[in-house]
C-alpha positions, 0 to 999 in steps of 0.5 A: 466528523464534518462534511469537509473532513469526510470529503478531504479524507475520502478524496485523498484515499482515492489515490490508495484505491488506484494503488489497490486497483493496480495491484489486483488487476495484475492477472490481465497483463499476462493475458495481454502479454500472450497476445502482444508477444505471440511467438512462432509456433512452439514445435518442440518442447524446448521452443515451448519452455522458451516461450513460457520463460519469455511470458513469465519474464514479461509477466513478472516485469509488468508486476515489478516495474510498477514497484520500480516507479514507486521506488523512484518517485517515493524520494521526491515525496517530501520535496514536492509536498513542501514545495506545492503543499499537500493538496496541490501536490496531489493535484499535480501528480494525478496527472501521472495516473491519467497518463499511465492509465491511457497507455494501458487502455490503449495497449491493444493498438500497439505492442501490448507488452511494451505499452503495459509495462510503460503504463504500469511504470508511470502509474507506479510513479504516481502511486509512489508519490500518492502513498507518501502524500496521502498519509501526510495530508490525512494525518495532518487534517485528522483530529488526534482522537481519529487519526488512527481510524482515518489512517486505516482508510488508506488500507481500506481503499487498497483492498476495495481497489483490489476487490473491484479489479478482481470482480471486473477481471472475470472472463464474462465482464472485462477479463477477456480478449476484447475488453482487457485494455479497458480493465487496465485503464479503468482506474483512470476514472478514479484519477479524474474524480480525485482531480476535480474533488481535490479542487474542493479540499482545504490545504493542511492547516499544519502545513499552512501554520508550520511551513508558511506561517499563515496563521489566519488561513490555518485557523480558517481551514481548521474551522472548515475541518472541525466545524464550530469547534475552538481551533486554538487548542490545535493551534497551540499544539502546532505552535509548540511543534513549529518551535521544535521544528524551528530549533531542529530545522528541516532534516535530510535523509542523510541526517535521518540516518546519521543522527542518534536522535532519530535512529531508533524511530527510523529503524522501527519505521523501516522494519514495519514497512519491510514486515508488511511487504515480506509478510507474504501478503503480496504473494497472495495478492499476486498469485492467489489464483495459482495457490487455489488451483494447487489446493484443488479448487474447481473455480480458483478465480471465485475463491480469489474474489472471496479473499478480496471480500474477506480482505475488505470486510476485515479492513472495515472492522480494523477501522474501529479496532485501531483506536480501541486496541491500539496500534502495537497490540494489533500489529503483534496480533496480526503478525502472530496470526499470520505466522500460524496461518503461514505454517498451516498453509505450508502443511496443507500444500505439502501434504495435499498429495497424501490427504485430499482434505488438506486442500481445505486447510490450505484454503482456510489458511489463506483466508486467516492469513489475509484476516490477520494481515488486515488487523494490523500489518496491513493498515498500520505501517501506512500511517504510523511513520507519520505519527513517529516523527515531528514536522522537521524529519517527517518528510524525509522519513516518509520518503525513506519509508516509502522507498523501502516499502516499494523496494520490498514490493519490487523484490516480492513481485519480481522473485516470488514466482521463481522462488515458488517454482524452486521451493514448491509448497515450502515457499510459505515456510520462508515467510513464516520464518520472517514473520517470527523475526518481525513479531520479535522485533515489534514486541521489543521495539515498536512503541504504542502511538495511540492518542499520543501527540508527536511530542509524546511519541518523541519523548518515548524514544528519548527514554 
């Protein structure tokens, strides 16, 4: 690892840190929404129910509008990444993050619920672009032997952002009536840091060589990223990929779905994204405090922070595991562990009224659920899509996969609270059934991409 490579990867994944911070800070809009939508006094039970319904609607919207922004912008990832280059594209879209954080930071000076929802929508636009551009850039600058480990850093940045937002959201820090706007807008600091650090990062040699044909500049950047190593081996690999890309040309989203050549890879790419979101992990991130309250925890907010700590620790562990155990095996192990944990969580919540000790079963199940998520289903979908496709179809594939991920994120964020109210303690039984489907699909269809070039992975699908 050279200093330039470390700087480049760290700077890029700051975009995922902002994504994680936006996920973890989600309890603040509920507090802000109460202040910004203060209704007349509820004199009757009907008035109280109506007020709570409005509050739930605003909160659900503030959660899910973030994903709407991501859905909209994810389709432009390939275009802006090819048009401006990977580094310049990340530099430009960072402006959206700064604008979104300003809107949320100034929410107290206007109708707070409107400014928060608008700010989260703009931040979602940024995160939709960033969640496509960052894996694209990191996969292209990383050596093949470290591609999985460095790709796992996306998830580490997300969980670090979640953990920091949860800690700062404590009442005695920023999660109070006076300081919540600062809590919401604080990830703008990371956006400013990323903006200036990107000026020091080299452009992707793969992009320079394959897309622009700038051979010497690509060699120069490879030497900056690899140190004194001979760049000719990677240049030869790029040349081979360039020739294949020239023969297959740029692939549109429509061609991605209509061509039998890409069909299996597209199905795998979409299913790993769906499995990440519909596994139930965002239900835990968004509503973990409520789940701990039902389990009878006296200080549920600290238990939620404990989930964040476990989340972060096991993401770090997965950085070392992913290159040793391989993508496929970790993905399968993670899904099966989450399935067992979801069943245990359901049993614990259902029997809680009969056996007090079932609260411990529920809490342990939550922690295990998070641990197994970080083993595989959390980090792997972010970078495996970039590994499944060569240069020609990669931008379109990343755009489609990103849209799928954000669409599923929106569905969970918007609907989970209502489904939880309807199903009660049985809500995680739904996720258990989905996890079983995802495990069976992964077992039969997801290939191993560890240590393989893009051409070798394509050959697996052809076979």
